[in-house]
N, CA and C atoms as an extended XYZ file, in Angstrom:
531
Properties=species:S:1:pos:R:3:atomname:S:1:resname:S:1:resid:I:1 pbc="F F F"
N        56.977       69.144      166.422 N   MET     1
C        57.631       70.436      166.416 CA  MET     1
C        57.191       71.207      165.169 C   MET     1
N        56.827       72.441      165.352 N   ALA     2
C        56.337       73.268      164.246 CA  ALA     2
C        57.490       73.663      163.331 C   ALA     2
N        57.198       73.713      162.067 N   ALA     3
C        58.207       74.111      161.086 CA  ALA     3
C        58.415       75.619      161.146 C   ALA     3
N        59.620       76.024      160.896 N   THR     4
C        59.921       77.454      160.877 CA  THR     4
C        59.466       78.039      159.545 C   THR     4
N        59.326       79.375      159.476 N   PRO     5
C        58.931       79.992      158.204 CA  PRO     5
C        59.879       79.627      157.069 C   PRO     5
N        61.160       79.510      157.377 N   ILE     6
C        62.132       79.173      156.328 CA  ILE     6
C        61.868       77.772      155.802 C   ILE     6
N        61.587       76.819      156.725 N   GLU     7
C        61.306       75.448      156.297 CA  GLU     7
C        60.030       75.373      155.470 C   GLU     7
N        59.094       76.273      155.690 N   ASN     8
C        57.848       76.298      154.920 CA  ASN     8
C        57.964       77.185      153.682 C   ASN     8
N        59.157       77.661      153.393 N   ASN     9
C        59.398       78.571      152.270 CA  ASN     9
C        58.590       79.854      152.396 C   ASN     9
N        58.354       80.272      153.637 N   GLU    10
C        57.654       81.525      153.876 CA  GLU    10
C        58.697       82.605      154.159 C   GLU    10
N        58.425       83.809      153.754 N   PRO    11
C        59.384       84.868      154.076 CA  PRO    11
C        59.420       85.121      155.582 C   PRO    11
N        60.590       85.384      156.085 N   GLN    12
C        60.715       85.696      157.504 CA  GLN    12
C        60.396       87.160      157.717 C   GLN    12
N        59.601       87.446      158.730 N   ARG    13
C        59.297       88.833      159.064 CA  ARG    13
C        60.544       89.489      159.620 C   ARG    13
N        60.734       90.758      159.296 N   LEU    14
C        61.914       91.475      159.758 CA  LEU    14
C        61.917       91.676      161.271 C   LEU    14
N        60.743       91.650      161.909 N   ASP    15
C        60.702       91.874      163.348 CA  ASP    15
C        60.813       90.582      164.152 C   ASP    15
N        60.953       89.443      163.488 N   GLU    16
C        61.122       88.171      164.172 CA  GLU    16
C        62.605       87.870      164.335 C   GLU    16
N        62.988       87.307      165.489 N   PRO    17
C        64.386       86.907      165.615 CA  PRO    17
C        64.681       85.777      164.634 C   PRO    17
N        65.823       85.778      164.095 N   GLY    18
C        66.178       84.759      163.124 CA  GLY    18
C        67.639       84.391      163.261 C   GLY    18
N        68.151       83.717      162.284 N   PRO    19
C        69.561       83.340      162.346 CA  PRO    19
C        70.444       84.587      162.356 C   PRO    19
N        71.620       84.455      162.936 N   ARG    20
C        72.549       85.578      162.989 CA  ARG    20
C        72.942       85.958      161.568 C   ARG    20
N        73.060       87.246      161.323 N   PRO    21
C        73.454       87.682      159.983 CA  PRO    21
C        74.857       87.175      159.628 C   PRO    21
N        75.029       86.934      158.370 N   VAL    22
C        76.362       86.553      157.893 CA  VAL    22
C        76.953       87.759      157.168 C   VAL    22
N        78.266       87.884      157.202 N   PRO    23
C        78.877       89.022      156.508 CA  PRO    23
C        78.691       88.889      154.997 C   PRO    23
N        78.647       90.021      154.339 N   SER    24
C        78.506       90.018      152.885 CA  SER    24
C        79.773       89.447      152.257 C   SER    24
N        79.674       89.125      150.995 N   VAL    25
C        80.843       88.641      150.262 CA  VAL    25
C        81.956       89.688      150.296 C   VAL    25
N        81.586       90.947      150.152 N   SER    26
C        82.604       91.992      150.151 CA  SER    26
C        83.245       92.133      151.539 C   SER    26
N        82.491       91.921      152.606 N   ALA    27
C        83.073       91.957      153.959 CA  ALA    27
C        84.045       90.806      154.136 C   ALA    27
N        83.700       89.647      153.623 N   ARG    28
C        84.619       88.495      153.714 CA  ARG    28
C        85.859       88.724      152.865 C   ARG    28
N        85.701       89.388      151.718 N   ARG    29
C        86.880       89.710      150.898 CA  ARG    29
C        87.809       90.662      151.641 C   ARG    29
N        87.232       91.609      152.368 N   LEU    30
C        88.044       92.513      153.181 CA  LEU    30
C        88.809       91.725      154.233 C   LEU    30
N        88.141       90.785      154.874 N   LEU    31
C        88.806       89.946      155.871 CA  LEU    31
C        89.955       89.154      155.242 C   LEU    31
N        89.703       88.555      154.101 N   VAL    32
C        90.742       87.764      153.425 CA  VAL    32
C        91.929       88.642      153.029 C   VAL    32
N        91.660       89.805      152.468 N   ALA    33
C        92.749       90.707      152.066 CA  ALA    33
C        93.565       91.145      153.278 C   ALA    33
N        92.879       91.423      154.392 N   THR    34
C        93.578       91.820      155.611 CA  THR    34
C        94.372       90.651      156.177 C   THR    34
N        93.796       89.457      156.150 N   ASP    35
C        94.524       88.267      156.609 CA  ASP    35
C        95.770       88.026      155.761 C   ASP    35
N        95.658       88.223      154.453 N   GLU    36
C        96.825       88.035      153.585 CA  GLU    36
C        97.932       89.017      153.951 C   GLU    36
N        97.561       90.238      154.255 N   LEU    37
C        98.541       91.227      154.688 CA  LEU    37
C        99.160       90.802      156.015 C   LEU    37
N        98.339       90.304      156.929 N   ASP    38
C        98.820       89.881      158.245 CA  ASP    38
C        99.755       88.683      158.177 C   ASP    38
N        99.466       87.744      157.305 N   THR    39
C       100.218       86.493      157.288 CA  THR    39
C       101.360       86.474      156.277 C   THR    39
N       101.515       87.539      155.544 N   SER    40
C       102.601       87.618      154.574 CA  SER    40
C       103.946       87.580      155.292 C   SER    40
N       104.914       86.895      154.719 N   ARG    41
C       106.250       86.825      155.309 CA  ARG    41
C       107.095       88.038      154.933 C   ARG    41
N       106.655       88.795      153.983 N   ALA    42
C       107.399       89.979      153.548 CA  ALA    42
C       106.730       91.221      154.129 C   ALA    42
N       107.452       92.324      154.224 N   PRO    43
C       106.800       93.559      154.661 CA  PRO    43
C       105.659       93.905      153.712 C   PRO    43
N       104.656       94.595      154.213 N   PRO    44
C       103.524       94.921      153.345 CA  PRO    44
C       103.975       95.801      152.185 C   PRO    44
N       103.573       95.425      151.001 N   ASP    45
C       103.923       96.246      149.846 CA  ASP    45
C       102.683       97.003      149.379 C   ASP    45
N       102.918       97.890      148.452 N   ARG    46
C       101.837       98.731      147.963 CA  ARG    46
C       100.701       97.898      147.380 C   ARG    46
N       101.001       96.818      146.678 N   ALA    47
C        99.949       95.992      146.071 CA  ALA    47
C        99.031       95.393      147.142 C   ALA    47
N        99.610       94.901      148.247 N   HIS    48
C        98.785       94.365      149.334 CA  HIS    48
C        97.899       95.452      149.928 C   HIS    48
N        98.479       96.610      150.160 N   ILE    49
C        97.743       97.711      150.773 CA  ILE    49
C        96.605       98.166      149.857 C   ILE    49
N        96.889       98.278      148.579 N   VAL    50
C        95.867       98.660      147.603 CA  VAL    50
C        94.743       97.626      147.591 C   VAL    50
N        95.095       96.355      147.655 N   SER    51
C        94.095       95.290      147.668 CA  SER    51
C        93.161       95.422      148.872 C   SER    51
N        93.721       95.704      150.043 N   VAL    52
C        92.892       95.861      151.236 CA  VAL    52
C        91.990       97.084      151.090 C   VAL    52
N        92.528       98.187      150.595 N   LEU    53
C        91.722       99.406      150.463 CA  LEU    53
C        90.593       99.238      149.443 C   LEU    53
N        90.850       98.532      148.335 N   TYR    54
C        89.763       98.268      147.391 CA  TYR    54
C        88.692       97.391      148.026 C   TYR    54
N        89.117       96.387      148.783 N   ALA    55
C        88.153       95.518      149.463 CA  ALA    55
C        87.338       96.319      150.482 C   ALA    55
N        87.986       97.257      151.157 N   LEU    56
C        87.275       98.117      152.100 CA  LEU    56
C        86.229       98.963      151.370 C   LEU    56
N        86.599       99.544      150.252 N   ALA    57
C        85.643      100.351      149.476 CA  ALA    57
C        84.462       99.496      149.011 C   ALA    57
N        84.739       98.284      148.565 N   ASP    58
C        83.659       97.386      148.135 CA  ASP    58
C        82.714       97.064      149.289 C   ASP    58
N        83.282       96.811      150.472 N   ALA    59
C        82.453       96.502      151.639 CA  ALA    59
C        81.607       97.711      152.034 C   ALA    59
N        82.188       98.889      151.951 N   LEU    60
C        81.438      100.104      152.269 CA  LEU    60
C        80.280      100.311      151.304 C   LEU    60
N        80.489       99.972      150.031 N   ASP    61
C        79.415      100.096      149.036 CA  ASP    61
C        78.168       99.318      149.446 C   ASP    61
N        78.364       98.207      150.125 N   VAL    62
C        77.243       97.346      150.507 CA  VAL    62
C        76.519       97.870      151.743 C   VAL    62
N        77.250       98.446      152.684 N   ILE    63
C        76.638       98.769      153.977 CA  ILE    63
C        76.327      100.240      154.197 C   ILE    63
N        76.885      101.113      153.383 N   VAL    64
C        76.657      102.546      153.570 CA  VAL    64
C        75.710      103.019      152.480 C   VAL    64
N        74.546      103.522      152.856 N   PRO    65
C        73.522      103.806      151.863 CA  PRO    65
C        73.765      105.007      150.957 C   PRO    65
N        74.315      106.088      151.475 N   TYR    66
C        74.327      107.265      150.627 CA  TYR    66
C        75.575      108.130      150.641 C   TYR    66
N        76.512      108.034      151.533 N   PRO    67
C        77.652      108.957      151.433 CA  PRO    67
C        78.634      108.482      150.366 C   PRO    67
N        78.142      108.404      149.153 N   ALA    68
C        78.962      107.905      148.055 CA  ALA    68
C        80.240      108.711      147.873 C   ALA    68
N        80.209      109.996      148.232 N   ASN    69
C        81.416      110.807      148.078 CA  ASN    69
C        82.567      110.254      148.893 C   ASN    69
N        82.288      109.783      150.114 N   GLU    70
C        83.351      109.230      150.957 CA  GLU    70
C        83.886      107.927      150.375 C   GLU    70
N        82.985      107.105      149.866 N   ILE    71
C        83.419      105.841      149.265 CA  ILE    71
C        84.192      106.117      147.984 C   ILE    71
N        83.710      107.060      147.188 N   LEU    72
C        84.454      107.447      145.988 CA  LEU    72
C        85.835      107.971      146.348 C   LEU    72
N        85.928      108.690      147.444 N   ARG    73
C        87.233      109.212      147.888 CA  ARG    73
C        88.166      108.060      148.239 C   ARG    73
N        87.655      107.026      148.912 N   VAL    74
C        88.486      105.850      149.208 CA  VAL    74
C        89.003      105.258      147.903 C   VAL    74
N        88.117      105.116      146.907 N   ARG    75
C        88.528      104.533      145.623 CA  ARG    75
C        89.531      105.429      144.884 C   ARG    75
N        89.260      106.733      144.847 N   GLU    76
C        90.175      107.658      144.147 CA  GLU    76
C        91.566      107.639      144.760 C   GLU    76
N        91.627      107.677      146.073 N   VAL    77
C        92.916      107.681      146.757 CA  VAL    77
C        93.618      106.340      146.558 C   VAL    77
N        92.857      105.262      146.569 N   THR    78
C        93.443      103.940      146.337 CA  THR    78
C        93.988      103.844      144.915 C   THR    78
N        93.250      104.381      143.947 N   ASN    79
C        93.759      104.420      142.571 CA  ASN    79
C        95.070      105.200      142.511 C   ASN    79
N        95.103      106.343      143.169 N   GLU    80
C        96.304      107.169      143.184 CA  GLU    80
C        97.461      106.428      143.858 C   GLU    80
N        97.184      105.723      144.942 N   LEU    81
C        98.218      104.938      145.609 CA  LEU    81
C        98.757      103.857      144.683 C   LEU    81
N        97.876      103.216      143.944 N   GLY    82
C        98.307      102.183      143.002 CA  GLY    82
C        99.188      102.717      141.889 C   GLY    82
N        98.988      103.984      141.545 N   ARG    83
C        99.786      104.609      140.480 CA  ARG    83
C       100.974      105.391      141.023 C   ARG    83
N       101.126      105.462      142.344 N   SER    84
C       102.149      106.341      142.923 CA  SER    84
C       103.547      105.913      142.496 C   SER    84
N       104.443      106.870      142.534 N   ASP    85
C       105.811      106.635      142.077 CA  ASP    85
C       106.692      106.007      143.149 C   ASP    85
N       106.100      105.565      144.240 N   GLY    86
C       106.871      104.909      145.276 CA  GLY    86
C       107.397      105.838      146.347 C   GLY    86
N       106.976      107.098      146.310 N   ARG    87
C       107.397      108.018      147.366 CA  ARG    87
C       106.718      107.610      148.663 C   ARG    87
N       107.509      107.126      149.598 N   ALA    88
C       106.970      106.577      150.842 CA  ALA    88
C       106.162      107.603      151.623 C   ALA    88
N       106.580      108.862      151.605 N   ASP    89
C       105.845      109.869      152.368 CA  ASP    89
C       104.464      110.105      151.768 C   ASP    89
N       104.363      110.094      150.469 N   ALA    90
C       103.070      110.292      149.820 CA  ALA    90
C       102.156      109.092      150.065 C   ALA    90
N       102.710      107.891      150.075 N   GLU    91
C       101.898      106.696      150.264 CA  GLU    91
C       101.203      106.698      151.620 C   GLU    91
N       101.907      107.054      152.667 N   ALA    92
C       101.298      107.081      154.002 CA  ALA    92
C       100.168      108.104      154.054 C   ALA    92
N       100.368      109.234      153.441 N   GLY    93
C        99.322      110.249      153.411 CA  GLY    93
C        98.088      109.774      152.675 C   GLY    93
N        98.282      109.047      151.581 N   LEU    94
C        97.150      108.532      150.819 CA  LEU    94
C        96.377      107.484      151.614 C   LEU    94
N        97.105      106.594      152.280 N   VAL    95
C        96.434      105.579      153.093 CA  VAL    95
C        95.630      106.255      154.201 C   VAL    95
N        96.199      107.260      154.807 N   ARG    96
C        95.504      107.974      155.886 CA  ARG    96
C        94.230      108.635      155.359 C   ARG    96
N        94.294      109.249      154.189 N   ILE    97
C        93.103      109.877      153.601 CA  ILE    97
C        92.031      108.821      153.339 C   ILE    97
N        92.424      107.679      152.800 N   ALA    98
C        91.454      106.612      152.516 CA  ALA    98
C        90.798      106.118      153.799 C   ALA    98
N        91.587      105.910      154.836 N   LEU    99
C        91.031      105.430      156.101 CA  LEU    99
C        90.137      106.478      156.753 C   LEU    99
N        90.557      107.748      156.712 N   ASP   100
C        89.701      108.816      157.248 CA  ASP   100
C        88.365      108.859      156.510 C   ASP   100
N        88.394      108.687      155.206 N   SER   101
C        87.157      108.680      154.411 CA  SER   101
C        86.283      107.490      154.775 C   SER   101
N        86.900      106.343      155.032 N   ALA   102
C        86.138      105.158      155.432 CA  ALA   102
C        85.439      105.393      156.777 C   ALA   102
N        86.137      106.017      157.702 N   VAL   103
C        85.528      106.322      159.007 CA  VAL   103
C        84.316      107.236      158.813 C   VAL   103
N        84.470      108.258      157.990 N   ARG   104
C        83.342      109.182      157.749 CA  ARG   104
C        82.174      108.462      157.076 C   ARG   104
N        82.477      107.557      156.164 N   ALA   105
C        81.405      106.799      155.510 CA  ALA   105
C        80.677      105.911      156.517 C   ALA   105
N        81.429      105.246      157.389 N   LEU   106
C        80.813      104.353      158.368 CA  LEU   106
C        79.919      105.104      159.352 C   LEU   106
N        80.175      106.364      159.546 N   ALA   107
C        79.329      107.164      160.433 CA  ALA   107
C        77.907      107.284      159.885 C   ALA   107
N        77.703      106.967      158.609 N   HIS   108
C        76.391      107.075      157.977 CA  HIS   108
C        75.675      105.732      157.822 C   HIS   108
N        76.230      104.682      158.406 N   VAL   109
C        75.595      103.364      158.310 CA  VAL   109
C        74.214      103.434      158.947 C   VAL   109
N        73.256      102.826      158.292 N   GLN   110
C        71.906      102.680      158.831 CA  GLN   110
C        71.794      101.240      159.321 C   GLN   110
N        72.035      101.007      160.621 N   PRO   111
C        72.059       99.626      161.117 CA  PRO   111
C        70.709       98.940      160.985 C   PRO   111
N        70.761       97.643      160.791 N   LEU   112
C        69.548       96.830      160.787 CA  LEU   112
C        68.981       96.806      162.200 C   LEU   112
N        67.705       96.469      162.357 N   PRO   113
C        67.094       96.489      163.697 CA  PRO   113
C        67.840       95.642      164.737 C   PRO   113
N        68.389       94.514      164.337 N   ASP   114
C        69.065       93.621      165.289 CA  ASP   114
C        70.533       93.970      165.509 C   ASP   114
N        71.027       94.982      164.830 N   THR   115
C        72.432       95.345      164.963 CA  THR   115
C        72.695       95.910      166.354 C   THR   115
N        73.762       95.467      166.960 N   ASP   116
C        74.173       95.985      168.267 CA  ASP   116
C        74.823       97.349      168.025 C   ASP   116
N        74.074       98.385      168.282 N   ARG   117
C        74.539       99.748      167.998 CA  ARG   117
C        75.730      100.145      168.864 C   ARG   117
N        75.788       99.636      170.063 N   THR   118
C        76.934       99.935      170.927 CA  THR   118
C        78.190       99.305      170.344 C   THR   118
N        78.082       98.072      169.908 N   ARG   119
C        79.220       97.392      169.273 CA  ARG   119
C        79.664       98.150      168.023 C   ARG   119
N        78.701       98.587      167.224 N   LEU   120
C        79.027       99.327      166.009 CA  LEU   120
C        79.741      100.632      166.347 C   LEU   120
N        79.210      101.380      167.306 N   ALA   121
C        79.839      102.652      167.694 CA  ALA   121
C        81.262      102.422      168.203 C   ALA   121
N        81.453      101.389      169.001 N   ARG   122
C        82.801      101.072      169.503 CA  ARG   122
C        83.737      100.686      168.368 C   ARG   122
N        83.225       99.931      167.407 N   ALA   123
C        84.063       99.509      166.282 CA  ALA   123
C        84.476      100.708      165.427 C   ALA   123
N        83.557      101.629      165.209 N   ILE   124
C        83.893      102.831      164.437 CA  ILE   124
C        84.887      103.690      165.217 C   ILE   124
N        84.685      103.810      166.531 N   ASP   125
C        85.643      104.554      167.362 CA  ASP   125
C        87.031      103.905      167.316 C   ASP   125
N        87.068      102.577      167.367 N   ALA   126
C        88.352      101.868      167.310 CA  ALA   126
C        89.036      102.101      165.966 C   ALA   126
N        88.242      102.127      164.888 N   LEU   127
C        88.811      102.419      163.573 CA  LEU   127
C        89.348      103.842      163.529 C   LEU   127
N        88.596      104.781      164.086 N   GLN   128
C        89.060      106.169      164.130 CA  GLN   128
C        90.386      106.262      164.888 C   GLN   128
N        90.463      105.622      166.045 N   ASP   129
C        91.695      105.645      166.847 CA  ASP   129
C        92.862      105.009      166.092 C   ASP   129
N        92.605      103.871      165.468 N   ALA   130
C        93.669      103.188      164.727 CA  ALA   130
C        94.110      104.011      163.523 C   ALA   130
N        93.153      104.667      162.866 N   THR   131
C        93.468      105.514      161.716 CA  THR   131
C        94.368      106.673      162.132 C   THR   131
N        94.088      107.248      163.274 N   GLU   132
C        94.889      108.376      163.751 CA  GLU   132
C        96.331      107.992      164.046 C   GLU   132
N        96.580      106.706      164.262 N   ARG   133
C        97.957      106.250      164.509 CA  ARG   133
C        98.758      106.048      163.228 C   ARG   133
N        98.096      106.102      162.069 N   VAL   134
C        98.817      106.044      160.791 CA  VAL   134
C        99.302      107.459      160.509 C   VAL   134
N       100.600      107.643      160.589 N   ASP   135
C       101.196      108.970      160.469 CA  ASP   135
C       101.485      109.277      159.005 C   ASP   135
N       100.818      110.275      158.436 N   PRO   136
C       101.031      110.592      157.023 CA  PRO   136
C       102.433      111.118      156.736 C   PRO   136
N       103.183      111.466      157.765 N   ASP   137
C       104.522      112.021      157.576 CA  ASP   137
C       105.645      110.990      157.710 C   ASP   137
N       105.279      109.725      157.928 N   HIS   138
C       106.304      108.676      158.042 CA  HIS   138
C       106.029      107.572      157.027 C   HIS   138
N       107.064      106.939      156.519 N   PRO   139
C       106.878      105.864      155.528 CA  PRO   139
C       106.038      104.715      156.087 C   PRO   139
N       105.260      104.105      155.228 N   LEU   140
C       104.431      102.976      155.643 CA  LEU   140
C       105.272      101.810      156.141 C   LEU   140
N       106.445      101.656      155.596 N   ALA   141
C       107.297      100.525      155.962 CA  ALA   141
C       107.613      100.496      157.457 C   ALA   141
N       107.638      101.653      158.099 N   VAL   142
C       107.933      101.696      159.532 CA  VAL   142
C       106.652      101.792      160.365 C   VAL   142
N       105.518      101.670      159.714 N   GLN   143
C       104.231      101.793      160.412 CA  GLN   143
C       103.386      100.530      160.279 C   GLN   143
N       104.044       99.392      160.149 N   TYR   144
C       103.289       98.170      159.909 CA  TYR   144
C       102.242       97.913      160.997 C   TYR   144
N       102.621       98.063      162.266 N   ARG   145
C       101.671       97.769      163.342 CA  ARG   145
C       100.453       98.697      163.282 C   ARG   145
N       100.690       99.963      163.040 N   ALA   146
C        99.576      100.917      162.948 CA  ALA   146
C        98.691      100.591      161.747 C   ALA   146
N        99.310      100.251      160.632 N   LEU   147
C        98.568       99.911      159.422 CA  LEU   147
C        97.738       98.650      159.634 C   LEU   147
N        98.364       97.640      160.204 N   ARG   148
C        97.675       96.384      160.480 CA  ARG   148
C        96.499       96.637      161.422 C   ARG   148
N        96.726       97.430      162.457 N   SER   149
C        95.676       97.733      163.421 CA  SER   149
C        94.495       98.451      162.750 C   SER   149
N        94.787       99.398      161.876 N   ALA   150
C        93.720      100.135      161.183 CA  ALA   150
C        92.935       99.218      160.252 C   ALA   150
N        93.627       98.372      159.514 N   PHE   151
C        92.919       97.470      158.607 CA  PHE   151
C        92.094       96.454      159.383 C   PHE   151
N        92.657       95.931      160.474 N   ARG   152
C        91.910       94.974      161.287 CA  ARG   152
C        90.679       95.665      161.892 C   ARG   152
N        90.838       96.906      162.344 N   ALA   153
C        89.697       97.655      162.897 CA  ALA   153
C        88.635       97.889      161.824 C   ALA   153
N        89.056       98.093      160.576 N   SER   154
C        88.075       98.284      159.502 CA  SER   154
C        87.250       97.014      159.290 C   SER   154
N        87.887       95.860      159.405 N   VAL   155
C        87.155       94.592      159.288 CA  VAL   155
C        86.105       94.495      160.389 C   VAL   155
N        86.513       94.770      161.621 N   HIS   156
C        85.571       94.676      162.739 CA  HIS   156
C        84.425       95.677      162.595 C   HIS   156
N        84.710       96.868      162.102 N   ALA   157
C        83.653       97.865      161.905 CA  ALA   157
C        82.665       97.408      160.836 C   ALA   157
N        83.175       96.861      159.748 N   VAL   158
C        82.292       96.385      158.678 CA  VAL   158
C        81.444       95.220      159.178 C   VAL   158
N        82.040       94.283      159.899 N   TYR   159
C        81.277       93.157      160.433 CA  TYR   159
C        80.225       93.647      161.432 C   TYR   159
N        80.595       94.598      162.289 N   ALA   160
C        79.635       95.141      163.251 CA  ALA   160
C        78.477       95.816      162.531 C   ALA   160
N        78.758       96.511      161.451 N   ALA   161
C        77.719       97.206      160.695 CA  ALA   161
C        76.728       96.239      160.067 C   ALA   161
N        77.187       95.045      159.723 N   THR   162
C        76.287       94.052      159.128 CA  THR   162
C        75.573       93.224      160.185 C   THR   162
N        76.000       93.371      161.453 N   GLY   163
C        75.421       92.558      162.514 CA  GLY   163
C        76.024       91.179      162.605 C   GLY   163
N        77.000       90.887      161.757 N   ALA   164
C        77.655       89.580      161.778 CA  ALA   164
C        78.605       89.507      162.971 C   ALA   164
N        78.823       88.300      163.494 N   PRO   165
C        79.760       88.174      164.610 CA  PRO   165
C        81.179       88.543      164.169 C   PRO   165
N        81.993       88.953      165.152 N   ASP   166
C        83.378       89.290      164.830 CA  ASP   166
C        84.066       88.104      164.178 C   ASP   166
N        84.893       88.376      163.186 N   PRO   167
C        85.583       87.292      162.486 CA  PRO   167
C        86.752       86.760      163.299 C   PRO   167
N        87.200       85.582      162.929 N   GLU   168
C        88.422       85.022      163.499 CA  GLU   168
C        89.590       85.834      162.961 C   GLU   168
N        90.538       86.123      163.817 N   VAL   169
C        91.687       86.933      163.432 CA  VAL   169
C        92.835       86.025      163.040 C   VAL   169
N        93.520       86.376      161.962 N   ALA   170
C        94.706       85.626      161.542 CA  ALA   170
C        95.737       85.715      162.657 C   ALA   170
N        96.341       84.583      162.983 N   THR   171
C        97.300       84.579      164.078 CA  THR   171
C        98.683       84.121      163.651 C   THR   171
N        98.886       83.885      162.373 N   THR   172
C       100.185       83.454      161.911 CA  THR   172
C       101.192       84.574      162.137 C   THR   172
N       102.276       84.275      162.858 N   PRO   173
C       103.260       85.341      163.095 CA  PRO   173
C       103.932       85.757      161.795 C   PRO   173
N       104.249       87.016      161.722 N   THR   174
C       104.921       87.536      160.543 CA  THR   174
C       106.333       87.934      160.894 C   THR   174
N       107.178       87.987      159.919 N   ALA   175
C       108.592       88.288      160.119 CA  ALA   175
C       108.849       89.786      160.210 C   ALA   175
N       107.885       90.602      159.921 N   HIS   176
C       108.131       92.049      159.818 CA  HIS   176
C       107.402       92.867      160.877 C   HIS   176
N       107.079       92.291      161.974 N   ARG   177
C       106.381       93.053      163.028 CA  ARG   177
C       107.296       93.904      163.793 C   ARG   177
């Protein structure tokens, strides 16, 4: 049996089929942060939400080549959310702005040749739909399902953008659904 280019320490050509892409470290951090939010026994608090949004911004930094303004907007809004005075109405609006900015940033992804573009487009559409269900005029505490759905959709969009297979979803039931 002939050795593969990897076994011969030869670089793999980009046009050759190879192993399935793995998600970046930042994409896995986004998954972990979202899983922690999903499996928490307490209602989601601002610290958990901020953690997920920072992880989302980090993942976007890796996969989105140039719309830095949108990624910066995610970070700025997340910083503001972290410093917010606890006004529930303002928090929902900030999360919505961050998610809207993430959707706009993902629209600029330059997929790798092997990336399933249909899967990516569907994942971005699903994120857009989930984002629209986060109501900036209602407290986050009463929008857990919408928030969870948007964060989970962001994970799937980031994984689709990298060409990595969809991640396993946390299934531990939570007390605050």
